[in-house]
Structure formats: structure tokens, C-alpha cells
py3Dmol code that shows the C-alpha trace and the ligand (Angstrom):
import py3Dmol

protein = """\
ATOM      1  CA  MET A   1      31.921  49.673   8.470  1.00  0.00           C
ATOM      2  CA  THR A   2      35.177  49.901   6.526  1.00  0.00           C
ATOM      3  CA  ASN A   3      36.947  46.721   7.657  1.00  0.00           C
ATOM      4  CA  ARG A   4      40.096  48.476   8.836  1.00  0.00           C
ATOM      5  CA  LEU A   5      40.777  45.534  11.178  1.00  0.00           C
ATOM      6  CA  ALA A   6      39.780  42.706   8.850  1.00  0.00           C
ATOM      7  CA  GLY A   7      41.712  39.532   9.631  1.00  0.00           C
ATOM      8  CA  LYS A   8      42.916  40.779  13.008  1.00  0.00           C
ATOM      9  CA  THR A   9      42.161  39.377  16.439  1.00  0.00           C
ATOM     10  CA  ALA A  10      41.874  41.916  19.254  1.00  0.00           C
ATOM     11  CA  LEU A  11      41.676  41.261  22.987  1.00  0.00           C
ATOM     12  CA  VAL A  12      40.202  44.000  25.180  1.00  0.00           C
ATOM     13  CA  THR A  13      40.305  44.048  28.991  1.00  0.00           C
ATOM     14  CA  ALA A  14      37.606  45.813  31.037  1.00  0.00           C
ATOM     15  CA  ALA A  15      35.218  45.556  28.101  1.00  0.00           C
ATOM     16  CA  ALA A  16      31.941  45.429  30.047  1.00  0.00           C
ATOM     17  CA  GLN A  17      31.457  49.201  30.019  1.00  0.00           C
ATOM     18  CA  GLY A  18      32.972  52.584  29.266  1.00  0.00           C
ATOM     19  CA  ILE A  19      36.046  52.942  27.060  1.00  0.00           C
ATOM     20  CA  GLY A  20      36.736  49.197  26.870  1.00  0.00           C
ATOM     21  CA  ARG A  21      33.236  48.405  25.693  1.00  0.00           C
ATOM     22  CA  ALA A  22      33.188  51.229  23.126  1.00  0.00           C
ATOM     23  CA  SER A  23      36.543  50.048  21.784  1.00  0.00           C
ATOM     24  CA  ALA A  24      35.475  46.390  21.576  1.00  0.00           C
ATOM     25  CA  LEU A  25      32.382  47.451  19.610  1.00  0.00           C
ATOM     26  CA  ARG A  26      34.448  49.733  17.334  1.00  0.00           C
ATOM     27  CA  PHE A  27      36.999  46.997  16.642  1.00  0.00           C
ATOM     28  CA  ALA A  28      34.235  44.506  15.807  1.00  0.00           C
ATOM     29  CA  ALA A  29      32.495  47.005  13.520  1.00  0.00           C
ATOM     30  CA  GLU A  30      35.790  47.286  11.619  1.00  0.00           C
ATOM     31  CA  GLY A  31      35.980  43.564  10.998  1.00  0.00           C
ATOM     32  CA  ALA A  32      38.151  42.358  13.876  1.00  0.00           C
ATOM     33  CA  ARG A  33      37.538  39.151  15.739  1.00  0.00           C
ATOM     34  CA  VAL A  34      37.211  40.564  19.253  1.00  0.00           C
ATOM     35  CA  ILE A  35      37.700  38.820  22.584  1.00  0.00           C
ATOM     36  CA  ALA A  36      35.977  41.069  25.104  1.00  0.00           C
ATOM     37  CA  THR A  37      37.025  40.361  28.688  1.00  0.00           C
ATOM     38  CA  ASP A  38      36.030  41.669  32.111  1.00  0.00           C
ATOM     39  CA  ILE A  39      35.286  40.455  35.628  1.00  0.00           C
ATOM     40  CA  ASN A  40      31.681  41.627  35.398  1.00  0.00           C
ATOM     41  CA  MET A  41      30.074  39.045  33.093  1.00  0.00           C
ATOM     42  CA  ALA A  42      26.578  40.303  33.968  1.00  0.00           C
ATOM     43  CA  LYS A  43      27.202  43.255  31.643  1.00  0.00           C
ATOM     44  CA  MET A  44      28.724  41.242  28.796  1.00  0.00           C
ATOM     45  CA  GLY A  45      25.525  39.766  27.382  1.00  0.00           C
ATOM     46  CA  ASP A  46      24.702  41.950  24.415  1.00  0.00           C
ATOM     47  CA  PHE A  47      27.767  42.132  22.200  1.00  0.00           C
ATOM     48  CA  PRO A  48      27.199  41.653  18.458  1.00  0.00           C
ATOM     49  CA  ALA A  49      28.449  38.767  16.339  1.00  0.00           C
ATOM     50  CA  GLY A  50      32.213  38.854  15.948  1.00  0.00           C
ATOM     51  CA  VAL A  51      32.702  39.425  19.674  1.00  0.00           C
ATOM     52  CA  THR A  52      33.307  36.540  22.033  1.00  0.00           C
ATOM     53  CA  THR A  53      33.247  37.219  25.747  1.00  0.00           C
ATOM     54  CA  ARG A  54      35.357  35.746  28.467  1.00  0.00           C
ATOM     55  CA  ARG A  55      35.815  36.359  32.181  1.00  0.00           C
ATOM     56  CA  LEU A  56      39.347  37.608  32.785  1.00  0.00           C
ATOM     57  CA  ASP A  57      40.623  39.198  35.978  1.00  0.00           C
ATOM     58  CA  VAL A  58      43.791  41.178  35.234  1.00  0.00           C
ATOM     59  CA  MET A  59      44.720  40.963  38.927  1.00  0.00           C
ATOM     60  CA  ASP A  60      44.907  37.169  38.681  1.00  0.00           C
ATOM     61  CA  ALA A  61      48.205  35.942  37.215  1.00  0.00           C
ATOM     62  CA  GLU A  62      46.993  32.352  36.737  1.00  0.00           C
ATOM     63  CA  ASP A  63      43.803  33.488  34.994  1.00  0.00           C
ATOM     64  CA  ILE A  64      45.900  35.536  32.554  1.00  0.00           C
ATOM     65  CA  LYS A  65      48.334  32.678  31.843  1.00  0.00           C
ATOM     66  CA  LYS A  66      45.434  30.304  31.221  1.00  0.00           C
ATOM     67  CA  ALA A  67      43.751  32.787  28.848  1.00  0.00           C
ATOM     68  CA  ALA A  68      46.978  33.315  26.890  1.00  0.00           C
ATOM     69  CA  ALA A  69      47.526  29.554  26.561  1.00  0.00           C
ATOM     70  CA  GLU A  70      43.959  29.015  25.343  1.00  0.00           C
ATOM     71  CA  ILE A  71      43.693  32.038  23.040  1.00  0.00           C
ATOM     72  CA  GLY A  72      47.189  31.935  21.529  1.00  0.00           C
ATOM     73  CA  LYS A  73      48.051  34.534  18.915  1.00  0.00           C
ATOM     74  CA  ILE A  74      46.385  37.939  18.929  1.00  0.00           C
ATOM     75  CA  ASP A  75      47.162  40.997  16.805  1.00  0.00           C
ATOM     76  CA  VAL A  76      45.890  43.720  19.132  1.00  0.00           C
ATOM     77  CA  LEU A  77      45.955  43.927  22.922  1.00  0.00           C
ATOM     78  CA  LEU A  78      44.014  46.761  24.524  1.00  0.00           C
ATOM     79  CA  ASN A  79      44.816  47.064  28.230  1.00  0.00           C
ATOM     80  CA  CYS A  80      41.923  49.099  29.563  1.00  0.00           C
ATOM     81  CA  ALA A  81      41.366  47.847  33.121  1.00  0.00           C
ATOM     82  CA  GLY A  82      42.014  50.480  35.757  1.00  0.00           C
ATOM     83  CA  VAL A  83      40.692  51.960  38.985  1.00  0.00           C
ATOM     84  CA  VAL A  84      40.530  55.543  40.273  1.00  0.00           C
ATOM     85  CA  HIS A  85      41.509  56.120  43.879  1.00  0.00           C
ATOM     86  CA  ALA A  86      40.629  59.595  45.147  1.00  0.00           C
ATOM     87  CA  GLY A  87      42.982  61.310  47.570  1.00  0.00           C
ATOM     88  CA  THR A  88      46.415  62.723  48.239  1.00  0.00           C
ATOM     89  CA  ILE A  89      49.449  60.723  49.325  1.00  0.00           C
ATOM     90  CA  LEU A  90      48.295  61.222  52.938  1.00  0.00           C
ATOM     91  CA  GLU A  91      44.984  59.508  52.165  1.00  0.00           C
ATOM     92  CA  CYS A  92      46.538  56.596  50.286  1.00  0.00           C
ATOM     93  CA  SER A  93      46.998  53.601  52.565  1.00  0.00           C
ATOM     94  CA  GLU A  94      49.441  50.775  51.859  1.00  0.00           C
ATOM     95  CA  GLU A  95      46.416  48.701  50.751  1.00  0.00           C
ATOM     96  CA  ASP A  96      45.196  51.443  48.384  1.00  0.00           C
ATOM     97  CA  PHE A  97      48.704  51.713  46.959  1.00  0.00           C
ATOM     98  CA  ASP A  98      49.059  47.979  46.381  1.00  0.00           C
ATOM     99  CA  PHE A  99      45.598  47.640  44.857  1.00  0.00           C
ATOM    100  CA  ALA A 100      46.136  50.479  42.367  1.00  0.00           C
ATOM    101  CA  VAL A 101      49.588  49.243  41.371  1.00  0.00           C
ATOM    102  CA  THR A 102      48.321  45.693  40.913  1.00  0.00           C
ATOM    103  CA  LEU A 103      45.312  46.676  38.814  1.00  0.00           C
ATOM    104  CA  ASN A 104      46.576  49.719  36.886  1.00  0.00           C
ATOM    105  CA  MET A 105      50.176  48.675  36.242  1.00  0.00           C
ATOM    106  CA  ARG A 106      50.799  45.035  37.025  1.00  0.00           C
ATOM    107  CA  GLY A 107      47.677  44.061  35.090  1.00  0.00           C
ATOM    108  CA  ALA A 108      49.179  45.469  31.877  1.00  0.00           C
ATOM    109  CA  TYR A 109      52.588  43.987  32.735  1.00  0.00           C
ATOM    110  CA  ARG A 110      51.068  40.529  33.183  1.00  0.00           C
ATOM    111  CA  MET A 111      48.899  40.769  30.079  1.00  0.00           C
ATOM    112  CA  ILE A 112      51.808  41.849  27.902  1.00  0.00           C
ATOM    113  CA  ARG A 113      54.143  39.190  29.305  1.00  0.00           C
ATOM    114  CA  ALA A 114      51.512  36.537  28.620  1.00  0.00           C
ATOM    115  CA  PHE A 115      50.483  37.584  25.097  1.00  0.00           C
ATOM    116  CA  LEU A 116      53.663  39.164  23.673  1.00  0.00           C
ATOM    117  CA  PRO A 117      55.613  35.967  22.859  1.00  0.00           C
ATOM    118  CA  ALA A 118      52.922  34.753  20.437  1.00  0.00           C
ATOM    119  CA  MET A 119      52.661  38.234  18.924  1.00  0.00           C
ATOM    120  CA  VAL A 120      56.413  38.292  18.327  1.00  0.00           C
ATOM    121  CA  ALA A 121      56.340  34.762  16.901  1.00  0.00           C
ATOM    122  CA  ASN A 122      53.582  35.884  14.542  1.00  0.00           C
ATOM    123  CA  GLY A 123      55.657  38.813  13.258  1.00  0.00           C
ATOM    124  CA  GLY A 124      54.112  41.682  15.208  1.00  0.00           C
ATOM    125  CA  GLY A 125      51.137  43.349  16.788  1.00  0.00           C
ATOM    126  CA  SER A 126      49.821  46.463  18.447  1.00  0.00           C
ATOM    127  CA  ILE A 127      49.588  46.961  22.217  1.00  0.00           C
ATOM    128  CA  ILE A 128      47.487  49.858  23.458  1.00  0.00           C
ATOM    129  CA  ASN A 129      47.483  50.917  27.103  1.00  0.00           C
ATOM    130  CA  ILE A 130      44.809  53.238  28.471  1.00  0.00           C
ATOM    131  CA  ALA A 131      46.696  55.646  30.705  1.00  0.00           C
ATOM    132  CA  SER A 132      45.382  59.124  31.609  1.00  0.00           C
ATOM    133  CA  VAL A 133      46.434  62.745  31.434  1.00  0.00           C
ATOM    134  CA  ALA A 134      46.706  62.534  35.263  1.00  0.00           C
ATOM    135  CA  SER A 135      50.412  62.701  36.164  1.00  0.00           C
ATOM    136  CA  THR A 136      51.373  61.449  32.692  1.00  0.00           C
ATOM    137  CA  ILE A 137      50.915  64.967  31.307  1.00  0.00           C
ATOM    138  CA  LYS A 138      49.734  67.082  34.230  1.00  0.00           C
ATOM    139  CA  GLY A 139      49.405  66.806  38.009  1.00  0.00           C
ATOM    140  CA  VAL A 140      45.762  66.462  39.071  1.00  0.00           C
ATOM    141  CA  PRO A 141      44.667  67.131  42.682  1.00  0.00           C
ATOM    142  CA  ASN A 142      43.485  64.154  44.746  1.00  0.00           C
ATOM    143  CA  ARG A 143      44.691  61.587  42.248  1.00  0.00           C
ATOM    144  CA  PHE A 144      47.954  60.583  43.941  1.00  0.00           C
ATOM    145  CA  ILE A 145      48.100  56.832  43.371  1.00  0.00           C
ATOM    146  CA  TYR A 146      45.926  56.944  40.265  1.00  0.00           C
ATOM    147  CA  GLY A 147      48.235  59.431  38.548  1.00  0.00           C
ATOM    148  CA  THR A 148      51.332  57.656  39.839  1.00  0.00           C
ATOM    149  CA  THR A 149      50.244  54.316  38.363  1.00  0.00           C
ATOM    150  CA  LYS A 150      49.098  55.866  35.079  1.00  0.00           C
ATOM    151  CA  ALA A 151      52.460  57.630  34.678  1.00  0.00           C
ATOM    152  CA  GLY A 152      54.064  54.257  35.450  1.00  0.00           C
ATOM    153  CA  LEU A 153      51.949  52.692  32.729  1.00  0.00           C
ATOM    154  CA  MET A 154      53.285  55.327  30.336  1.00  0.00           C
ATOM    155  CA  GLY A 155      56.828  54.327  31.313  1.00  0.00           C
ATOM    156  CA  LEU A 156      55.950  50.674  30.743  1.00  0.00           C
ATOM    157  CA  THR A 157      54.582  51.618  27.320  1.00  0.00           C
ATOM    158  CA  LYS A 158      57.814  53.293  26.225  1.00  0.00           C
ATOM    159  CA  ALA A 159      59.979  50.481  27.610  1.00  0.00           C
ATOM    160  CA  VAL A 160      58.043  47.771  25.761  1.00  0.00           C
ATOM    161  CA  ALA A 161      58.028  49.888  22.592  1.00  0.00           C
ATOM    162  CA  ALA A 162      61.821  50.334  22.765  1.00  0.00           C
ATOM    163  CA  ASP A 163      62.567  46.677  23.399  1.00  0.00           C
ATOM    164  CA  PHE A 164      60.348  45.210  20.672  1.00  0.00           C
ATOM    165  CA  VAL A 165      60.379  47.847  17.923  1.00  0.00           C
ATOM    166  CA  GLY A 166      62.607  45.580  15.815  1.00  0.00           C
ATOM    167  CA  GLN A 167      60.166  42.687  16.083  1.00  0.00           C
ATOM    168  CA  GLY A 168      57.083  44.307  14.641  1.00  0.00           C
ATOM    169  CA  ILE A 169      55.553  45.194  17.999  1.00  0.00           C
ATOM    170  CA  ARG A 170      54.108  48.655  18.526  1.00  0.00           C
ATOM    171  CA  CYS A 171      53.147  49.823  21.993  1.00  0.00           C
ATOM    172  CA  ASN A 172      51.335  53.102  22.573  1.00  0.00           C
ATOM    173  CA  ALA A 173      49.254  54.761  25.264  1.00  0.00           C
ATOM    174  CA  VAL A 174      46.063  56.766  25.130  1.00  0.00           C
ATOM    175  CA  CYS A 175      45.693  59.500  27.753  1.00  0.00           C
ATOM    176  CA  PRO A 176      42.061  60.578  28.129  1.00  0.00           C
ATOM    177  CA  GLY A 177      40.828  63.590  30.063  1.00  0.00           C
ATOM    178  CA  THR A 178      37.434  63.185  31.741  1.00  0.00           C
ATOM    179  CA  VAL A 179      35.176  60.731  29.938  1.00  0.00           C
ATOM    180  CA  GLN A 180      31.488  60.008  30.544  1.00  0.00           C
ATOM    181  CA  THR A 181      31.510  56.404  31.772  1.00  0.00           C
ATOM    182  CA  PRO A 182      29.688  54.454  34.509  1.00  0.00           C
ATOM    183  CA  SER A 183      32.588  54.774  36.942  1.00  0.00           C
ATOM    184  CA  LEU A 184      32.680  58.548  36.436  1.00  0.00           C
ATOM    185  CA  ASP A 185      28.970  58.613  37.317  1.00  0.00           C
ATOM    186  CA  ASP A 186      29.798  56.618  40.454  1.00  0.00           C
ATOM    187  CA  ARG A 187      32.500  59.139  41.415  1.00  0.00           C
ATOM    188  CA  ILE A 188      30.088  62.025  40.802  1.00  0.00           C
ATOM    189  CA  ASN A 189      27.229  60.411  42.712  1.00  0.00           C
ATOM    190  CA  ALA A 190      29.476  59.684  45.681  1.00  0.00           C
ATOM    191  CA  ASN A 191      29.574  63.450  46.344  1.00  0.00           C
ATOM    192  CA  PRO A 192      27.008  65.062  48.677  1.00  0.00           C
ATOM    193  CA  ASP A 193      26.285  67.598  45.898  1.00  0.00           C
ATOM    194  CA  ALA A 194      26.394  65.477  42.745  1.00  0.00           C
ATOM    195  CA  GLN A 195      25.308  68.333  40.482  1.00  0.00           C
ATOM    196  CA  ALA A 196      28.178  70.538  41.641  1.00  0.00           C
ATOM    197  CA  ALA A 197      30.580  67.601  41.272  1.00  0.00           C
ATOM    198  CA  ARG A 198      29.473  67.037  37.666  1.00  0.00           C
ATOM    199  CA  LYS A 199      29.941  70.732  36.897  1.00  0.00           C
ATOM    200  CA  ALA A 200      33.451  70.607  38.365  1.00  0.00           C
ATOM    201  CA  PHE A 201      34.366  67.554  36.238  1.00  0.00           C
ATOM    202  CA  ILE A 202      33.038  69.290  33.125  1.00  0.00           C
ATOM    203  CA  ALA A 203      34.921  72.496  33.988  1.00  0.00           C
ATOM    204  CA  ARG A 204      38.232  70.599  33.811  1.00  0.00           C
ATOM    205  CA  GLN A 205      37.856  70.607  30.016  1.00  0.00           C
ATOM    206  CA  PRO A 206      38.086  74.043  28.369  1.00  0.00           C
ATOM    207  CA  MET A 207      35.865  72.600  25.629  1.00  0.00           C
ATOM    208  CA  GLY A 208      33.099  72.641  28.220  1.00  0.00           C
ATOM    209  CA  ARG A 209      32.051  68.995  28.077  1.00  0.00           C
ATOM    210  CA  LEU A 210      33.031  65.472  29.002  1.00  0.00           C
ATOM    211  CA  GLY A 211      34.600  63.138  26.469  1.00  0.00           C
ATOM    212  CA  ARG A 212      32.610  60.262  24.989  1.00  0.00           C
ATOM    213  CA  PRO A 213      33.939  56.685  25.200  1.00  0.00           C
ATOM    214  CA  GLU A 214      33.516  56.454  21.411  1.00  0.00           C
ATOM    215  CA  GLU A 215      36.001  59.320  20.979  1.00  0.00           C
ATOM    216  CA  ILE A 216      38.627  57.317  22.867  1.00  0.00           C
ATOM    217  CA  ALA A 217      37.669  54.178  20.929  1.00  0.00           C
ATOM    218  CA  ASP A 218      38.394  56.002  17.653  1.00  0.00           C
ATOM    219  CA  MET A 219      41.982  56.617  18.779  1.00  0.00           C
ATOM    220  CA  CYS A 220      42.280  52.981  19.860  1.00  0.00           C
ATOM    221  CA  LEU A 221      41.058  51.956  16.412  1.00  0.00           C
ATOM    222  CA  TYR A 222      43.754  54.083  14.765  1.00  0.00           C
ATOM    223  CA  LEU A 223      46.435  52.526  16.983  1.00  0.00           C
ATOM    224  CA  ALA A 224      45.090  49.010  16.407  1.00  0.00           C
ATOM    225  CA  SER A 225      45.010  49.415  12.634  1.00  0.00           C
ATOM    226  CA  ASP A 226      47.833  49.473  10.097  1.00  0.00           C
ATOM    227  CA  GLU A 227      47.175  53.206   9.613  1.00  0.00           C
ATOM    228  CA  SER A 228      49.422  53.728  12.642  1.00  0.00           C
ATOM    229  CA  ALA A 229      52.144  51.377  11.329  1.00  0.00           C
ATOM    230  CA  PHE A 230      54.847  54.076  11.808  1.00  0.00           C
ATOM    231  CA  VAL A 231      53.796  54.915  15.390  1.00  0.00           C
ATOM    232  CA  SER A 232      55.209  53.445  18.609  1.00  0.00           C
ATOM    233  CA  GLY A 233      56.144  54.480  22.139  1.00  0.00           C
ATOM    234  CA  THR A 234      53.933  57.531  22.102  1.00  0.00           C
ATOM    235  CA  GLU A 235      51.121  58.994  24.182  1.00  0.00           C
ATOM    236  CA  PHE A 236      47.936  60.245  22.543  1.00  0.00           C
ATOM    237  CA  VAL A 237      46.117  62.870  24.572  1.00  0.00           C
ATOM    238  CA  ILE A 238      42.346  63.196  24.108  1.00  0.00           C
ATOM    239  CA  ASP A 239      41.216  65.613  26.775  1.00  0.00           C
ATOM    240  CA  GLY A 240      38.994  68.437  25.537  1.00  0.00           C
ATOM    241  CA  GLY A 241      41.871  70.828  26.131  1.00  0.00           C
ATOM    242  CA  MET A 242      42.439  69.862  29.797  1.00  0.00           C
ATOM    243  CA  THR A 243      46.221  70.024  29.368  1.00  0.00           C
ATOM    244  CA  ILE A 244      46.493  72.993  27.000  1.00  0.00           C
TER     245      ILE A 244
END
"""
ligand_1 = """\
44
NAD
P 34.809 52.017 34.041
O 35.734 52.447 35.147
O 33.425 52.556 34.061
O 34.737 50.438 33.979
C 35.850 49.692 34.352
C 35.658 48.243 33.985
O 36.802 47.543 34.477
C 34.425 47.596 34.598
O 33.680 46.922 33.603
C 35.020 46.609 35.603
O 34.226 45.450 35.787
C 36.365 46.301 34.961
N 37.355 45.772 35.905
C 37.564 46.184 37.168
N 38.512 45.421 37.742
C 38.916 44.530 36.806
C 39.853 43.467 36.800
N 40.572 43.175 37.895
N 40.024 42.755 35.660
C 39.279 43.031 34.561
N 38.367 44.014 34.515
C 38.183 44.747 35.631
O 35.500 52.329 32.633
P 36.227 53.646 32.128
O 35.869 54.833 32.962
O 36.009 53.668 30.674
O 37.763 53.364 32.426
C 38.511 52.493 31.606
C 39.975 52.892 31.661
O 40.101 54.242 31.204
C 40.575 52.849 33.053
O 41.897 52.351 32.988
C 40.569 54.298 33.477
O 41.569 54.589 34.414
C 40.854 54.980 32.145
N 40.465 56.385 32.115
C 39.165 56.731 32.327
C 38.828 58.086 32.329
C 37.420 58.543 32.572
O 37.215 59.761 32.782
N 36.436 57.680 32.549
C 39.820 59.071 32.108
C 41.134 58.657 31.881
C 41.441 57.301 31.880
"""
view = py3Dmol.view(width=600, height=400)
view.addModel(protein, "pdb")
view.setStyle({"model": 0}, {"cartoon": {"style": "trace"}})
view.addModel(ligand_1, "xyz")
view.setStyle({"model": 1}, {"stick": {}})
view.zoomTo()
view.show()
């Protein structure tokens, strides 16, 4: 522990598992006061001291407004909530489209709108959006609405960065390749041949392995900390060489 986030308050969405959880733990280990949020409170029981948990559904505008009013000023906002829809444009129904846009893009839009005013009033802060290499950097088969919304989230990132750069706000995106998380396991196990599916996911990375949530959390830590004070509006790719 080096206390790189001492004195800072960080709010993390989708913190029950995967990248969000690893980041919440990393932030807390570096001295931040962390508010870990998710819709799945059953998995939020074993965070260490320094982490408070709270149910927060990023698809629920009123829930977000209420949380912002109660929590007030934060220094770091990590927008991690997202869903993967598998399929091409022909397999993406209107409902699939709306769901992905509402969770992957509108969630970050609502969170930023709710928490940004207090950040600005406080003199600044760091917003980190978890995007993806999919469509942001490279087209990926069968990820039509996922990639579309993640590329949209990248656009949102740059727009917010441009508008608030003079007010101490930094806004950046992290673009992971394939990361070993519970939802990846679910996607793998949904295949008739799960072993072959896992091999195919691993083969996407020339480094020959999946990423670890902790590796993404390390980048989030950098972006949350003052070490990245000169950095805004940028995407950080962590993908085992997937987009080389
Ligand atoms: P995950 O998919 O395993 O877990 C997602 C979490 O989000 C769960 O705890 C779930 O309860 C929560 N969640 C779902 N709907 C929510 C809502 N409406 N409000 C709040 N929380 C909600 O975690 P992951 O795989 O680490 O993915 C986290 C983020 O990283 C996502 O945005 C995902 O798109 C992105 N990402 C993941 C990978 C990967 O390979 N795992 C790659 C690139 C980007």
C-alpha cells in the first residue's frame, strides 16, 4: 500500500465482480474512501474496511439522482457497468439495442451528469469509463451493439474531457481486450463446446492468455491518481496485443 489515493473518494459502478471489484479493491488499498455500487448486493459482502457498499442501478435515473444527492462530492468516478450482447446487426432486436444503449452509454451519461457538478464545484476530479477495444479500436465479429455502444462511450469520454478540461475535470477511457471475469465465463459456458470457446477467446490475444481484472484495475488506479494529472480525453488499450 502506497496511499496514492489518500484523501480521495472514489465511486465505482458494477463493483460486485470482475474489473469493477478489482478496481474498488485497488483504490481502497491505495487509501481511497471507496463507494462500491452494483445491483447484485449478494456479492458485495466481503469488501475490506474503507469500502462502503450501496445498491445502485445505472439504468435507473432516479436511483442515480438520489445517490448523487446523498453522496455529494467525489473525486473519482469509475463507470464500469456494461453488458455484452452477442450477434450481428441482423441479430440485434430493437429491445437488445435499447438495453445496450441504456446500460453501456446512458448509464455513464446519467452518472456523469449527476456527479459532475459537485466535482466541478470542488475544483476537479477524474472520470474513468470502461469501454472496450471492440469497435473503439477494432471491429470484432458478433459484437454489433456492444461495440457500437462502447465506441459511443469513447465519444462521450472525449466530449466530456473537451468541455471540462478548464475546470479540473479529466475524463479518460480504458479499452480492455478479453479479461477473465465471471461474465466471460458465462459467455464461454453458454457455448456447446466450452473448451473450444475458451481457446478461441484466448487466441484473440497474441500474448496467448486472457487479461486479469487486476491488470485493468492498475490502469484505473493510474487514471484515478494525480500521476495522470496531465492526461485527459484519451483511450488506454490493455489487450494482450489484440489490436497490434
Ligand atoms: P462482469 O460482466 O462479470 O460483471 C458486471 C457487473 O455489472 C455485475 O456485478 C452486475 O451485477 C453489474 N451490473 C449489471 N447491470 C447493472 C446495472 N444496471 N447497474 C449496476 N451494475 C450492474 O464484469 P466485467 O467482465 O469485469 O465487465 C465490466 C466492464 O468491463 C463492462 O463494462 C464490460 O463491458 C467491460 N469489458 C469487459 C471485458 C471482459 O473481457 N471481461 C472486456 C472489455 C470491456
